[in-house]
C-alpha positions, 0 to 999 in steps of 0.5 A, spaced: 495 244 626 490 240 623 485 244 619 479 241 618 475 241 611 473 248 608 478 251 613 482 256 611 489 259 615 490 267 613 494 272 617 492 278 619 493 284 622 498 284 629 501 277 625 495 273 628 494 266 624 487 266 623 484 260 621 477 262 618 470 256 616 469 259 608 462 257 610 461 262 615 462 269 617 470 271 616 474 277 619 472 284 616 473 290 617 467 292 623 471 287 628 477 290 627 474 296 628 471 294 634 478 291 636 481 298 635 475 302 639 476 299 646 481 303 649 483 302 656 486 296 659 482 291 663 484 285 667 478 281 665 474 282 659 468 278 656 466 277 648 458 276 647 459 272 640 466 271 638 466 267 632 473 266 630 477 270 636 479 274 632 476 281 637 479 277 643 486 275 641 487 282 638 485 285 644 490 280 648 496 281 642 495 289 644 495 288 652 488 291 651 485 285 655 489 281 660 485 275 659 478 275 656 473 269 656 469 269 649 462 266 649 459 263 643 452 260 642 455 256 635 459 249 638 462 250 631 465 257 632 467 256 639 470 251 638 474 255 633 476 260 638 479 255 642 483 252 636 485 259 634 487 261 641 491 255 641 493 256 634 496 263 637 499 261 643 493 264 647 490 259 650 492 261 657 488 268 656 483 267 651 477 261 654 472 259 650 466 258 652 459 255 649 454 257 651 448 262 651 449 269 653 442 269 656 444 263 660 451 265 662 453 266 670 460 269 671 463 268 678 466 274 678 464 281 674 468 283 668 471 290 667 470 290 661 464 286 656 464 288 648 461 285 642 459 284 635 453 283 635 447 279 629 444 286 627 439 283 623 431 281 626 430 274 626 423 276 621 426 281 617 431 280 611 432 274 606 435 268 612 443 266 609 443 259 607 449 257 612 446 256 618 452 258 622 451 265 617 444 266 620 446 265 627 450 270 627 448 276 622 440 274 625 437 275 632 435 267 632 439 266 639 438 273 642 437 280 639 440 286 641 436 287 648 438 281 651 446 283 649 446 289 653 442 286 658 447 281 659 453 285 658 450 289 664 449 283 668 455 280 668 460 288 668 462 291 675 458 298 676 463 303 672 465 298 666 465 299 660 461 296 655 463 297 647 459 294 640 459 296 633 452 295 630 448 298 624 446 305 624 439 304 622 439 300 629 442 304 632 436 307 636 435 300 638 442 299 640 441 306 644 434 303 648 436 297 649 444 300 653 438 304 657 434 300 659 440 296 662 443 301 665 448 302 661 449 309 659 452 311 652 458 315 653 461 315 646 459 314 638 463 314 631 459 312 625 464 309 620 463 312 612 466 308 606 468 314 603 465 321 604 460 320 599 456 315 603 452 314 608 455 310 614 456 303 614 457 302 621 456 306 628 461 305 634 459 306 641 462 305 647 458 305 654 459 305 661 454 301 666 451 306 672 454 312 668 451 318 668 448 322 662 453 325 658 455 323 650 461 324 646 459 324 638 465 324 635 468 327 628 465 320 623 470 315 620 472 315 613 475 309 610 477 311 604 480 317 600 476 316 594 469 313 591 474 307 588 476 304 596 483 304 593 486 308 598 486 308 606 485 315 610 490 317 614 485 315 620 485 309 617 492 308 616 493 310 623 487 305 625 491 300 622 498 301 624 498 302 631 491 298 633 487 304 635 483 310 633 487 316 633 487 320 639 481 325 638 476 319 637 477 318 645 474 319 652 479 320 657 473 318 663 465 318 663 
């Protein structure tokens, strides 16, 4: 496949070849961990905000989802998701859809919805000079309440919702989930090392689920402050594409 100006191809986890725009957001730890945090096998899954499409492709490569519809508000990223699916021979299982998540209507409900949503309010922080990065990071095309409302609207009753978010906005995420009748069932804080505050939080919810949250032990990525060596937990995630068993829940 011919690359466009400003693009490169990287071989990432599960031997996937990922076309990335160097001016946009590239594959990172948040996407890798969200893909690993999603547990189960779903026949029909939906991604809200696909970016390059890497999370959807990781789920397909690991057979955690049989088919994924990937929604993306930016036309350039929706096209990138489509091209990455073709590049990795996943076009028959991954459908890129250029649309606003707030306007999308599906023919049938989904078993699973997952998202790595924008985490900065439209009025907070310095706006990135790249419009691609600005829309991906700031709530310019929907806030966390819109993402959770859309997820709930498109999920079947009892369906699973997964998200990676920032700890400083965790109260907004939980409030948005509950306002959308999606009950938080599992939560994990992610720390770079044992001396660092959490930099990410992973959450699993259930549409129409009963109250009851499993707060797991934290995930520590590196063994030391120099960040030169992964912990056993992180090595397990890198090797298997899943979190260790004690991080998971069997039902909810």
